C-alpha positions as CSV (number, residue, x, y, z in Angstrom):
1,M,126.7,-38.2,42.2
2,S,125.4,-36.8,45.4
3,D,125.8,-33.0,46.2
4,D,126.0,-33.9,49.9
5,P,129.7,-34.1,50.9
6,D,128.8,-36.1,54.0
7,A,126.8,-38.8,52.1
8,T,129.6,-41.3,51.8
9,P,130.9,-41.1,55.4
10,R,127.3,-41.3,56.7
11,T,126.6,-44.4,54.7
12,S,129.8,-46.0,55.8
13,L,129.2,-45.3,59.4
14,G,125.6,-46.7,59.1
15,E,127.0,-49.9,57.6
16,S,129.7,-50.1,60.3
17,A,127.0,-49.6,63.1
18,Y,124.9,-52.3,61.4
19,R,127.7,-54.8,61.2
20,A,128.8,-54.1,64.8
21,L,125.3,-54.5,66.3
22,R,124.6,-57.5,64.2
23,A,127.8,-59.3,65.3
24,R,126.8,-58.6,69.0
25,L,123.3,-60.0,68.4
26,L,124.7,-63.2,66.7
27,E,127.3,-63.6,69.4
28,M,124.6,-63.1,72.1
29,T,126.6,-60.2,73.6
30,L,123.2,-58.5,73.2
31,P,121.0,-61.3,74.5
32,P,117.3,-61.9,73.9
33,G,115.2,-59.4,75.9
34,H,118.1,-56.9,76.4
35,Q,116.8,-53.4,76.4
36,A,118.8,-50.2,75.8
37,S,118.4,-46.7,74.4
38,E,119.8,-45.8,71.0
39,G,122.1,-43.4,72.9
40,E,123.4,-46.2,75.1
41,L,124.1,-48.4,72.0
42,A,125.8,-45.5,70.3
43,S,128.0,-45.0,73.3
44,Q,129.0,-48.6,73.4
45,L,130.0,-48.5,69.7
46,G,131.7,-45.1,70.0
47,M,129.4,-43.6,67.4
48,S,126.9,-40.8,67.0
49,R,123.2,-41.7,67.2
50,T,122.4,-41.2,63.5
51,P,124.2,-44.2,62.1
52,V,123.1,-46.3,65.1
53,H,119.5,-45.3,64.4
54,E,119.9,-46.4,60.8
55,A,121.3,-49.7,61.9
56,V,118.5,-50.3,64.4
57,L,115.8,-49.7,61.8
58,R,117.6,-52.1,59.5
59,L,117.9,-54.8,62.2
60,Q,114.3,-54.3,63.2
61,S,113.2,-55.1,59.6
62,E,115.3,-58.3,59.7
63,G,113.6,-59.4,62.9
64,F,116.4,-59.0,65.4
65,L,115.2,-55.8,67.2
66,E,112.1,-53.9,68.0
67,V,111.9,-50.2,68.6
68,Q,109.6,-49.4,71.6
69,P,108.4,-45.8,71.7
70,R,109.8,-44.0,74.8
71,R,111.3,-47.2,76.0
72,G,114.2,-47.6,73.6
73,V,115.3,-50.7,71.7
74,R,114.7,-54.3,72.7
75,V,116.3,-57.4,71.4
76,R,113.6,-59.7,70.2
77,P,113.1,-62.9,72.3
78,I,113.8,-66.3,70.6
79,D,110.2,-67.4,70.0
80,P,109.9,-71.2,69.3
81,T,107.0,-70.6,66.9
82,G,108.9,-68.0,64.9
83,M,112.0,-70.1,65.0
84,A,110.1,-73.1,63.5
85,E,109.0,-70.8,60.7
86,T,112.5,-69.6,60.2
87,Y,113.8,-73.1,59.9
88,E,111.1,-74.0,57.3
89,I,112.5,-71.1,55.2
90,L,116.1,-72.0,55.8
91,I,115.6,-75.7,54.9
92,A,113.9,-74.8,51.7
93,L,116.6,-72.2,50.7
94,E,119.6,-74.3,51.7
95,G,118.1,-77.3,49.9
96,A,117.8,-75.2,46.8
97,A,121.4,-74.1,47.3
98,A,122.6,-77.7,47.6
99,A,120.7,-78.7,44.5
100,R,122.1,-75.8,42.6
101,L,125.7,-76.6,43.7
102,A,125.2,-80.1,42.4
103,H,124.1,-78.8,39.0
104,H,126.7,-76.0,38.9
105,P,129.9,-77.3,40.5
106,N,132.0,-74.8,42.6
107,P,135.2,-76.5,43.6
108,E,136.2,-73.6,46.0
109,A,132.9,-73.9,47.9
110,V,133.1,-77.7,48.0
111,A,136.7,-77.5,49.3
112,A,135.6,-75.1,52.1
113,M,132.7,-77.4,53.0
114,T,135.0,-80.4,53.1
115,E,137.5,-78.6,55.3
116,A,134.8,-77.5,57.7
117,T,133.4,-81.1,57.9
118,E,136.9,-82.4,58.8
119,A,137.3,-79.6,61.4
120,M,134.0,-80.7,62.9
121,R,135.2,-84.2,63.3
122,A,138.5,-83.0,64.9
123,A,136.7,-80.6,67.3
124,L,134.2,-83.3,68.4
125,G,137.1,-85.7,69.1
126,D,138.7,-83.0,71.2
127,G,135.5,-82.2,73.0
128,D,135.6,-78.6,71.8
129,R,131.9,-77.8,71.2
130,Q,132.7,-74.1,70.4
131,A,135.2,-75.1,67.6
132,W,132.7,-77.7,66.4
133,A,129.9,-75.0,66.1
134,A,132.3,-72.6,64.3
135,A,133.2,-75.3,61.7
136,D,129.5,-76.2,61.3
137,D,128.7,-72.6,60.6
138,R,131.5,-72.4,58.0
139,F,130.1,-75.4,56.2
140,H,126.6,-73.8,55.8
141,R,128.0,-70.4,54.9
142,A,130.2,-71.9,52.2
143,L,127.2,-73.7,50.8
144,I,125.0,-70.6,50.8
145,Q,127.7,-68.3,49.5
146,G,129.0,-70.7,46.8
147,C,125.6,-71.7,45.3
148,G,125.9,-69.1,42.5
149,N,122.6,-67.4,43.1
150,A,123.2,-64.0,44.9
151,R,119.5,-63.4,45.8
152,L,119.1,-67.0,47.2
153,S,122.3,-66.6,49.1
154,R,121.2,-63.3,50.7
155,L,117.8,-64.6,51.8
156,A,119.3,-67.8,53.1
157,Q,121.9,-65.9,55.1
158,E,119.3,-63.8,56.8
159,A,117.4,-66.9,57.9
160,A,120.7,-68.6,59.0
161,D,121.6,-65.6,61.1
162,L,118.3,-65.6,62.9
163,A,118.7,-69.4,63.5
164,Q,122.3,-68.8,64.8
165,R,121.0,-67.2,68.0
166,A,118.9,-70.2,68.8
167,R,121.8,-72.6,68.1
168,L,124.0,-70.7,70.5
169,A,121.3,-70.4,73.2
170,T,120.6,-74.1,73.2
171,A,124.1,-75.5,72.4
172,A,125.0,-76.6,76.0
173,L,121.6,-78.3,76.5
174,R,121.5,-80.4,73.3
175,P,122.9,-83.9,72.8
176,E,126.5,-84.3,71.5
177,P,126.3,-83.7,67.7
178,K,127.9,-87.1,66.8
179,G,126.1,-87.5,63.4
180,S,126.4,-84.1,61.9
181,A,129.7,-84.6,60.1
182,E,128.4,-87.8,58.5
183,E,125.3,-85.9,57.4
184,H,127.5,-83.2,55.9
185,A,129.5,-85.9,54.1
186,R,126.3,-87.3,52.5
187,I,125.5,-83.8,51.3
188,L,129.0,-83.5,49.8
189,G,128.7,-86.9,48.2
190,A,125.5,-86.0,46.4
191,I,127.0,-82.7,45.2
192,A,130.1,-84.6,44.0
193,T,127.9,-86.9,41.9
194,G,125.8,-84.1,40.5
195,D,122.6,-85.5,42.0
196,A,120.7,-82.4,42.7
197,E,117.7,-84.0,44.3
198,A,119.8,-86.3,46.5
199,A,121.7,-83.2,47.7
200,R,118.5,-81.3,48.4
201,A,117.1,-84.3,50.3
202,A,120.3,-84.9,52.3
203,L,120.5,-81.2,53.3
204,S,116.8,-81.1,54.3
205,A,117.1,-84.3,56.4
206,H,120.2,-82.8,58.2
207,R,118.6,-79.4,58.9
208,Q,115.3,-81.0,60.0
209,R,117.0,-83.3,62.5
210,A,119.1,-80.5,63.9
211,S,116.3,-78.0,64.0
212,A,114.0,-80.5,65.8
213,E,116.6,-80.8,68.6
214,I,116.8,-77.0,68.9
215,L,113.1,-76.5,68.9
216,R,112.6,-79.2,71.6
217,T,115.2,-77.4,73.7
218,L,113.6,-74.0,73.2
219,A,110.2,-75.4,74.4
220,L,111.6,-76.5,77.8
221,P,109.9,-74.6,80.6
222,F,113.1,-73.0,81.9
223,M,114.1,-71.6,78.6
224,R,112.9,-68.0,79.1
225,L,115.0,-66.4,76.3
226,G,114.0,-62.8,76.7
227,G,110.3,-63.5,76.7
């Protein structure tokens, strides 16, 4: 037990600052290339600089931010090369999660993935790209969180969060995602039959197709995402 009576509150504030900043990064409220001092970020969050500094260092280690001496904090740009590497990692980890879920059934996770897939179809029919993206994100998070391997889940979530910024930044420029729900259905079908390798292959094909579209969009000359 710590002798420091402020240890628990400080840890809690640091976690709160981390979650708040991370949410803003993923929602693109803090867009690529955005620059601010730690004091400005602390003011925006209504916190002191100490927990914000802790959060900034943590987000720097995850690849979202970079601390520039005497210049403050900069949101890292979305780099096509770095994003391609992130997708390689994500495809491998999510493929492993799908294979594991086929071997070790998790009805709750499968139900959440099925609901998300149906919501994607409905959103696409309504022309609601934002609702579609939210449902798509739920599908992948349910897969990752339900695979039964906490370490794999944590690593995959970190990669998925980095990829989320690229998805949001390119969403309006990519083709209508007509085949995504069917690709999700194939993943679910393989999981339902307990075919781990088919689940891995279906997930990998889905992510490879989607990531290729995103990477092509990021490579367009006018896409200066904080660079």
